[in-house]
C-alpha positions in Angstrom: -202.2 -39.0 65.7 -199.1 -37.8 64.1 -198.0 -34.3 64.4 -195.6 -33.5 61.7 -198.0 -30.5 61.0 -199.3 -29.6 64.6 -199.8 -25.6 64.6 -200.2 -25.5 61.0 -203.5 -23.4 59.7 -203.7 -24.1 56.5 -205.7 -22.7 53.1 -206.2 -25.4 50.3 -207.6 -24.4 47.0 -209.2 -26.8 44.9 -210.1 -29.2 47.5 -212.8 -31.1 46.6 -211.4 -33.8 44.9 -208.0 -35.1 43.3 -204.7 -34.0 44.3 -206.5 -31.4 46.3 -208.4 -33.8 48.5 -205.8 -36.1 48.8 -203.3 -33.4 50.3 -205.9 -32.1 52.6 -206.7 -35.5 53.8 -202.8 -36.2 54.3 -202.3 -33.1 56.2 -205.5 -33.6 58.6 -203.7 -36.9 59.0 -200.8 -35.0 60.6 -202.9 -32.9 63.0 -203.5 -29.5 60.8 -206.1 -27.5 60.8 -207.2 -27.1 57.1 -209.7 -24.7 55.2 -211.0 -25.8 52.2 -212.0 -24.2 49.0 -213.2 -24.9 45.7 -215.8 -23.9 42.9 -218.1 -27.0 43.7 -220.0 -26.3 46.2 -221.3 -29.7 46.3 -218.0 -31.8 46.2 -216.7 -29.3 48.6 -219.6 -29.9 51.3 -219.1 -33.8 50.7 -215.5 -33.6 51.1 -215.5 -31.5 54.1 -217.8 -33.6 55.7 -216.0 -36.8 55.6 -212.9 -34.9 56.8 -215.0 -33.7 60.1 -216.3 -37.1 60.3 -212.9 -38.5 60.7 -212.2 -35.7 63.4 -210.3 -33.1 61.4 -210.6 -29.6 62.4 -211.8 -28.5 58.9 -213.5 -25.3 57.8 -214.9 -24.6 53.8 -216.0 -22.4 51.6 -217.0 -22.5 48.1 -215.6 -19.6 46.1 -214.0 -18.8 42.8 -210.3 -18.2 43.1 -210.3 -15.7 40.0 -212.3 -13.2 42.2 -209.8 -11.7 44.3 -212.8 -10.2 46.5 -214.1 -13.7 47.1 -210.7 -15.1 48.1 -210.2 -12.5 50.5 -213.7 -13.1 51.8 -212.7 -17.0 52.1 -209.2 -16.0 53.7 -211.1 -14.0 56.2 -213.6 -16.4 57.1 -210.8 -19.1 57.4 -209.3 -16.8 59.9 -212.6 -16.9 61.9 -212.8 -20.8 62.0 -209.3 -22.2 62.0 -207.2 -19.0 63.1 -204.9 -17.0 61.1 -203.7 -19.0 58.1 -199.6 -19.7 58.1 -199.9 -21.9 55.0 -201.1 -21.9 51.6 -201.6 -24.6 49.0 -202.4 -23.1 45.6 -203.7 -26.3 44.3 -206.6 -25.4 41.7 -205.7 -25.5 38.3 -207.8 -26.3 35.3 -206.1 -28.2 31.7 -206.3 -26.2 28.4 -204.5 -28.0 25.8 -205.3 -26.5 21.9 -203.4 -26.0 19.0 -202.0 -22.5 19.1 -203.8 -20.9 16.2 -207.2 -22.6 17.0 -207.2 -21.5 20.8 -210.0 -19.4 21.2 -209.5 -15.9 23.7 -211.7 -17.5 26.0 -209.9 -20.4 26.8 -206.4 -18.7 26.7 -208.3 -16.4 29.3 -209.5 -19.2 31.3 -206.2 -21.1 31.2 -204.4 -18.1 32.9 -207.1 -16.5 35.2 -207.4 -20.0 37.2 -203.7 -21.4 36.7 -201.9 -18.1 37.3 -204.1 -15.1 38.5 -206.3 -17.4 40.9 -202.6 -18.5 42.7 -201.7 -15.2 42.8 -205.1 -13.7 44.0 -204.5 -16.4 47.3 -200.9 -15.3 47.8 -201.7 -12.1 47.5 -204.5 -12.2 50.2 -202.7 -14.6 53.0 -199.2 -12.7 52.7 -199.8 -9.8 55.1 -201.0 -11.8 57.5 -198.0 -14.3 57.2 -195.6 -11.4 57.7 -197.2 -9.9 60.6 -196.9 -13.0 62.4 -193.7 -14.2 61.5 -193.6 -15.9 58.9 -195.5 -18.7 56.8 -194.9 -21.4 53.9 -196.9 -21.3 50.5 -196.6 -24.2 48.2 -197.6 -24.1 44.4 -198.9 -27.1 43.1 -196.8 -26.7 39.4 -196.6 -29.5 36.9 -193.8 -30.9 34.7 -195.0 -28.8 32.4 -193.6 -25.9 34.3 -190.2 -26.9 32.6 -190.6 -29.1 29.7 -192.6 -28.4 26.7 -195.1 -31.4 25.2 -196.5 -30.5 21.8 -200.2 -30.1 21.6 -200.7 -28.7 25.1 -200.7 -25.2 24.5 -201.1 -22.6 26.4 -201.4 -24.8 29.9 -197.3 -25.2 29.9 -197.0 -21.0 29.4 -199.1 -20.7 32.6 -197.1 -23.2 34.7 -193.8 -21.8 33.6 -195.2 -18.5 34.8 -196.4 -20.1 38.4 -193.0 -21.3 38.8 -191.6 -17.9 38.1 -194.2 -16.2 40.4 -193.0 -19.2 43.1 -189.3 -18.1 42.6 -190.0 -14.3 42.5 -192.1 -14.3 45.7 -189.4 -16.8 47.5 -186.6 -14.2 46.8 -189.2 -11.5 48.0 -190.0 -12.4 51.1 -187.6 -14.9 52.4 -186.2 -12.0 54.6 -189.7 -12.0 56.2 -189.6 -16.0 57.0 -192.0 -16.7 54.5 -191.2 -19.6 52.3 -192.6 -20.2 48.8 -192.1 -23.5 47.0 -193.3 -25.4 44.3 -194.1 -29.2 43.5 -194.4 -30.8 40.0 -196.0 -33.7 39.9 -196.2 -35.8 36.3 -199.5 -37.5 35.4 -201.4 -38.4 38.3 -204.4 -40.8 38.5 -207.1 -38.1 38.7 -210.7 -37.4 37.2 -209.0 -34.9 35.0 -206.6 -37.4 33.7 -209.4 -40.0 32.9 -211.0 -37.1 31.2 -208.1 -36.5 29.1 -207.5 -40.3 28.1 -211.8 -40.5 27.5 -211.1 -37.6 24.9 -209.3 -39.9 22.6 -211.0 -42.2 20.0 -209.4 -45.4 22.1 -209.3 -43.7 25.7 -207.6 -47.7 26.5 -204.9 -46.9 24.0 -204.3 -43.3 25.3 -203.9 -44.8 28.9 -201.4 -47.2 27.9 -199.5 -44.6 25.7 -199.6 -42.6 29.3 -198.3 -45.2 31.2 -195.0 -46.2 28.8 -194.1 -42.5 29.1 -192.9 -43.4 32.5 -189.8 -45.4 33.4 -191.8 -47.5 35.9 -194.5 -48.2 33.8 -197.7 -46.2 35.9 -198.3 -43.0 36.8 -198.8 -41.4 40.5 -201.5 -41.9 42.8 -202.9 -38.5 44.5 -202.0 -39.9 47.8 -198.2 -40.1 46.7 -198.3 -36.3 45.7 -199.7 -35.8 48.8 -196.9 -37.1 50.9 -194.5 -35.2 49.0 -197.0 -32.1 49.8 -196.7 -32.8 53.8 -192.8 -32.4 53.7 -193.1 -29.4 51.9 -195.5 -27.6 54.1 -194.0 -29.1 57.1 -190.7 -27.5 59.1 -188.9 -30.3 58.0 -187.4 -28.5 55.1 -186.7 -24.8 56.6 -184.0 -23.7 54.1 -186.1 -25.1 51.0 -187.2 -21.8 49.4 -187.9 -20.8 45.9 -187.3 -23.9 44.4 -189.5 -27.1 43.1 -189.5 -30.3 43.7 -190.5 -32.8 40.9 -192.3 -35.7 41.7 -193.2 -37.5 38.2 -191.3 -41.2 38.6 -188.6 -39.9 36.2 -191.2 -38.7 33.3 -189.3 -35.4 32.8 -185.9 -37.0 32.7 -186.9 -39.3 29.9 -188.8 -35.8 28.3 -185.5 -34.0 28.4 -183.5 -36.7 26.7 
């Protein structure tokens, strides 16, 4: 078995499907111990069961990342099952797109609670143990929305810009404690969320075609392609990478900046 992540004990949020599950699978294949959390208990149990069946050292717990106490409980459980956490992947997120003046207070709160507050809850829960044990690594799954603005996607880019700011701030704050904090910014990825987005249009196939045309290579990423980058960023192969963001979008954001 490959061993790029041997010795890593990784807490992964939003791990029951999509990018989170692909990351979990890639980490397990590199001999990491993983602890998965997600709000969907049934999907989470299914995902964890498959990983265990493949021989992974995996624990899991259904939890709402917007609940700081629930996150602390999950981190404590992870410590009991796989050992003290020395790596965190903040993957859980939700798309909230609206015309600004039509956005409800509830959707505004949901966007920031899940995409930003939830990530902070997890960082705050794992950082003390990382510092006490000599270091660790945090990877926040951001988005090209973290540094570009696409019309009609408010307020999602605000939350992702803030997540990138938190990445940089925590990376600088704890660099002297041997804790690296970085972000990974995918573009469009072939997940259920993207399919649901296409299906929200009157002509889903046309919406899909328009999305593909945005990319220089004429396609979007697979979850596994994002997971490959996430393996590198959580590994010890980039020890001097800190407080920065790696973009994996097939060149999408370069076109958006033109």
